[in-house]
C-alpha positions as CSV (number, residue, x, y, z in Angstrom):
1,X,-16.8,-25.4,6.2
2,X,-19.0,-23.3,4.0
3,X,-17.9,-21.4,0.9
4,X,-18.8,-18.5,-1.4
5,X,-18.6,-18.6,-5.1
6,X,-18.1,-15.0,-6.5
7,X,-18.4,-14.1,-10.2
8,X,-17.2,-10.8,-11.6
9,X,-17.2,-9.3,-15.1
10,X,-17.2,-5.9,-16.7
11,X,-20.8,-4.8,-16.9
12,X,-20.6,-3.9,-20.6
13,X,-19.8,-7.5,-21.5
14,X,-23.3,-8.5,-20.6
15,X,-22.1,-12.0,-19.6
16,X,-23.5,-12.3,-16.1
17,X,-27.0,-13.3,-17.2
18,X,-29.7,-15.2,-15.2
19,X,-29.1,-18.1,-17.6
20,X,-25.4,-18.3,-16.9
21,X,-25.9,-17.9,-13.1
22,X,-28.5,-20.8,-13.2
23,X,-26.1,-23.0,-15.1
24,X,-23.4,-22.6,-12.3
25,X,-25.7,-23.0,-9.3
26,X,-24.9,-26.6,-8.1
27,X,-24.0,-27.7,-5.6
28,X,-25.5,-24.6,-3.9
29,X,-26.5,-23.9,-0.4
30,X,-28.6,-20.9,-1.1
31,X,-29.5,-18.3,-3.8
32,X,-27.5,-15.9,-5.9
33,X,-27.0,-12.5,-4.3
34,X,-26.3,-9.4,-6.4
35,X,-23.4,-7.3,-5.3
36,X,-23.6,-5.1,-8.4
37,X,-26.1,-5.5,-11.2
38,X,-24.6,-7.1,-14.2
39,X,-21.2,-7.0,-12.6
40,X,-20.8,-9.2,-9.5
41,X,-22.8,-12.0,-7.9
42,X,-22.1,-14.4,-5.1
43,X,-23.6,-17.8,-4.2
44,X,-23.1,-20.0,-1.0
45,X,-21.8,-23.4,-2.0
46,X,-21.3,-26.6,0.0
47,X,-17.9,-27.4,-1.4
48,X,-15.0,-25.9,-3.5
49,X,-15.7,-26.0,-7.2
50,X,-13.5,-25.7,-10.3
51,X,-15.1,-23.6,-13.0
52,X,-12.0,-23.3,-15.1
53,X,-13.3,-25.3,-18.0
54,X,-16.8,-23.8,-17.9
55,X,-15.6,-20.2,-18.0
56,X,-12.3,-20.6,-19.8
57,X,-13.5,-18.8,-23.0
58,X,-15.3,-15.9,-21.1
59,X,-13.7,-12.8,-19.5
60,X,-15.2,-13.6,-16.2
61,X,-13.2,-13.6,-12.9
62,X,-14.3,-16.1,-10.3
63,X,-13.2,-17.4,-6.9
64,X,-14.3,-19.9,-4.2
65,X,-13.5,-18.5,-0.8
66,X,-14.4,-19.5,2.8
67,X,-17.6,-17.9,4.0
68,X,-16.2,-17.1,7.4
69,X,-14.0,-14.0,7.9
70,X,-14.4,-12.7,4.4
71,X,-14.0,-9.0,5.1
72,X,-10.3,-8.5,5.8
73,X,-8.8,-6.0,8.2
74,X,-5.6,-5.2,6.3
75,X,-4.9,-4.8,2.6
76,X,-1.2,-5.5,1.8
77,X,-0.4,-4.7,-1.8
78,X,2.5,-4.8,-4.2
79,X,2.8,-1.7,-6.4
80,X,4.4,-2.3,-9.8
81,X,1.9,-4.1,-12.2
82,X,-0.5,-4.4,-9.3
83,X,-1.7,-1.1,-7.9
84,X,-0.1,0.6,-11.0
85,X,-0.1,-0.7,-14.6
86,X,3.6,-0.4,-15.2
87,X,7.0,-1.6,-13.8
88,X,8.7,1.7,-12.7
89,X,12.2,0.4,-13.4
90,X,11.2,-0.5,-16.9
91,X,9.8,3.0,-17.5
92,X,13.0,4.7,-16.1
93,X,15.1,2.5,-18.4
94,X,12.9,3.3,-21.4
95,X,13.4,7.0,-20.7
96,X,17.1,6.4,-20.7
97,X,17.1,4.3,-23.9
98,X,18.0,1.0,-22.3
99,X,14.4,-0.2,-22.0
100,X,14.5,-3.6,-23.8
101,X,17.5,-4.9,-21.8
102,X,16.0,-3.9,-18.5
103,X,12.5,-5.2,-19.4
104,X,13.9,-8.6,-20.3
105,X,15.5,-8.9,-16.9
106,X,12.3,-7.7,-15.2
107,X,10.3,-10.3,-17.1
108,X,12.6,-13.1,-16.1
109,X,12.7,-12.0,-12.5
110,X,8.9,-11.7,-12.2
111,X,8.5,-15.2,-13.8
112,X,10.8,-16.6,-11.1
113,X,13.6,-17.4,-13.5
114,X,16.1,-15.0,-11.8
115,X,16.7,-14.3,-8.1
116,X,15.1,-11.0,-7.2
117,X,17.9,-9.2,-5.5
118,X,20.7,-9.7,-8.1
119,X,18.2,-8.9,-10.8
120,X,17.3,-5.6,-9.2
121,X,21.0,-4.7,-8.7
122,X,21.7,-5.5,-12.4
123,X,18.8,-3.3,-13.6
124,X,19.6,-0.4,-11.3
125,X,23.2,-0.4,-12.5
126,X,21.9,0.4,-16.0
127,X,20.1,3.5,-14.7
128,X,23.4,5.2,-13.6
129,X,23.6,8.8,-14.5
130,X,19.9,9.6,-14.7
131,X,19.2,13.0,-13.1
132,X,16.9,12.7,-10.1
133,X,14.7,15.5,-11.6
134,X,13.8,13.2,-14.5
135,X,12.0,10.8,-12.0
136,X,9.2,13.4,-11.5
137,X,8.6,13.6,-15.2
138,X,8.5,9.8,-15.5
139,X,6.0,9.6,-12.7
140,X,3.7,12.2,-14.2
141,X,3.8,11.0,-17.8
142,X,4.4,7.2,-17.6
143,X,2.9,5.9,-14.4
144,X,-0.8,5.1,-14.2
145,X,-2.8,3.7,-11.3
146,X,-4.8,0.6,-12.1
147,X,-8.6,1.1,-12.3
148,X,-10.4,0.8,-9.0
149,X,-7.3,1.2,-6.8
150,X,-8.3,4.2,-4.8
151,X,-11.9,2.9,-4.4
152,X,-10.4,-0.4,-3.0
153,X,-8.2,1.4,-0.5
154,X,-10.8,4.0,0.6
155,X,-13.6,1.5,0.9
156,X,-11.6,-0.9,3.1
157,X,-10.4,2.0,5.3
158,X,-13.9,3.4,5.6
159,X,-15.0,0.0,7.0
160,X,-12.2,0.0,9.6
161,X,-9.4,-1.8,7.7
162,X,-5.8,-0.7,7.3
163,X,-3.8,-0.5,4.0
164,X,-0.1,-0.8,3.4
165,X,1.9,-0.7,0.1
166,X,4.9,-3.1,0.1
167,X,7.0,-2.9,-3.0
168,X,10.2,-4.3,-4.4
169,X,10.2,-1.0,-6.4
170,X,11.4,2.4,-5.3
171,X,10.4,4.8,-2.6
172,X,10.3,7.7,-5.0
173,X,7.3,6.1,-6.6
174,X,5.7,4.3,-3.6
175,X,5.4,7.6,-1.6
176,X,3.5,9.2,-4.5
177,X,1.3,6.2,-5.3
178,X,0.6,5.7,-1.6
179,X,-0.6,9.3,-1.3
180,X,-2.6,9.2,-4.4
181,X,-4.5,6.0,-3.4
182,X,-4.8,6.6,0.3
183,X,-2.5,3.9,1.8
184,X,-1.5,4.5,5.4
185,X,2.0,3.0,5.1
186,X,4.5,2.0,2.5
187,X,7.8,0.2,2.2
188,X,10.1,0.0,-0.8
189,X,13.8,0.2,-2.0
190,X,15.8,3.3,-2.2
191,X,17.6,4.5,-5.4
192,X,21.0,5.9,-4.3
193,X,22.1,9.2,-5.8
194,X,25.2,11.3,-5.9
195,X,25.3,15.0,-6.9
196,X,21.6,14.9,-8.1
197,X,22.0,11.8,-10.4
198,X,21.5,8.1,-9.8
199,X,24.7,6.4,-9.0
200,X,23.6,2.9,-10.2
201,X,23.1,1.3,-6.8
202,X,20.2,0.5,-4.6
203,X,20.0,0.9,-0.8
204,X,20.8,-2.3,1.2
205,X,19.3,-4.5,2.4
206,X,17.0,-4.9,-0.6
207,X,13.4,-5.3,0.0
208,X,12.7,-8.6,-1.7
209,X,10.3,-11.6,-1.3
210,X,11.3,-12.3,2.3
211,X,11.0,-8.7,3.3
212,X,7.4,-8.6,2.1
213,X,6.6,-11.5,4.5
214,X,8.5,-9.7,7.2
215,X,6.4,-6.6,6.5
216,X,3.2,-8.7,6.8
217,X,4.3,-9.9,10.2
218,X,5.2,-6.3,11.2
219,X,1.9,-4.8,10.2
220,X,-0.1,-7.6,11.8
221,X,1.7,-7.1,15.1
222,X,1.3,-3.3,14.8
223,X,-2.4,-3.5,14.1
224,X,-3.1,-6.5,16.4
225,X,-4.2,-8.8,13.5
226,X,-3.6,-12.4,12.5
227,X,-2.4,-13.3,9.0
228,X,-5.8,-14.8,8.2
229,X,-7.3,-11.3,8.6
230,X,-5.2,-10.0,5.7
231,X,-5.9,-9.7,2.0
232,X,-2.7,-9.5,-0.1
233,X,-2.4,-8.6,-3.8
234,X,0.6,-9.0,-6.2
235,X,1.6,-10.0,-9.7
236,X,5.0,-11.8,-9.7
237,X,7.3,-14.4,-8.1
238,X,8.5,-12.0,-5.4
239,X,4.9,-11.9,-4.1
240,X,4.6,-15.7,-3.6
241,X,5.6,-15.8,0.1
242,X,3.3,-12.9,0.9
243,X,0.4,-14.4,-1.0
244,X,0.8,-17.8,0.6
245,X,0.9,-16.4,4.1
246,X,-2.4,-14.5,4.3
247,X,-6.1,-15.3,4.6
248,X,-6.9,-14.2,1.0
249,X,-4.1,-14.0,-1.5
250,X,-5.0,-12.5,-4.9
251,X,-3.0,-12.6,-8.1
252,X,-3.6,-9.4,-10.2
253,X,-3.1,-9.9,-13.9
254,X,-0.2,-12.0,-12.7
255,X,2.5,-14.3,-13.9
256,X,1.7,-18.1,-13.8
257,X,4.2,-18.7,-11.0
258,X,2.0,-16.5,-8.7
259,X,-1.4,-17.6,-10.0
260,X,-0.5,-21.2,-9.0
261,X,-0.2,-20.0,-5.3
262,X,-3.1,-17.6,-5.1
263,X,-6.5,-18.1,-3.6
264,X,-8.1,-16.0,-6.4
265,X,-6.9,-14.7,-9.8
266,X,-8.1,-11.4,-11.3
267,X,-7.4,-11.5,-15.0
268,X,-10.2,-9.5,-16.6
269,X,-11.5,-6.9,-14.2
270,X,-10.1,-4.1,-12.0
271,X,-9.1,-3.7,-8.4
272,X,-12.6,-3.3,-7.1
273,X,-12.9,-7.0,-7.7
274,X,-11.0,-7.4,-4.4
275,X,-14.0,-5.7,-2.7
276,X,-16.5,-8.1,-4.3
277,X,-14.4,-11.1,-3.2
278,X,-14.9,-9.8,0.4
279,X,-18.6,-9.5,0.0
280,X,-18.8,-5.7,-0.4
281,X,-21.8,-4.4,-2.5
282,X,-21.3,-1.7,-5.1
283,X,-23.4,0.7,-3.0
284,X,-20.9,0.4,-0.2
285,X,-18.0,1.6,-2.3
286,X,-16.3,4.9,-1.5
287,X,-15.6,6.6,-4.8
288,X,-14.4,10.0,-3.7
């Protein structure tokens, strides 16, 4: 099997120099190719490499991936702390004045220290009484899409791929984020309401880790794809099953529990790095 080594850094760091590339060139099966000047380069290699110690002190993302089948036909992405920078439940809680308590539960759940479903129920119970009208203000003032997200989705779709947002968060936010970034489909949990306010419960069954894998299977069947033709992105323990099951699983600024399972880890750069990992050049990006 042949492999591709991909290096990615923010251009302004000036780290991806000819000298650095030359120092990382063995055992190589070809020459470095430029995907974006000063930002992303790739190199065919004859075997998997571990560059962790060589690049540990540098804000450079890197990955070794199989050369065959690099361009995936479905993007399956988590939302909270992946396609957006925040955890929506934490932002709602902060708006209500119970932020620290909910954030602590979120942190433990994403680290894998708590089961996802009971942790979600516990957090949602603390949101009881919030007027539904407040959710729109929270979305507009507190939720921010991660850099490169729309470019990632639009570029893959322009080259024939599909894109689905699969979140353990809430439909109020996934429908809006999905529309903003250009996803074709989305799945998430529902916040129950009564008389225009949240009643402190979440719709059952809860979309948790197993449901994300079920969504993967559903979309692959719908689009006529294999799991190997999918790239999945997430950040926490509830994404582990999804990340394990696809051809290219990417941890996005993620918890260690997910990084250990991922094929690639993006720690320093934005979401367009997922395009570079698939061999897209910067001049192929759709930036509308």
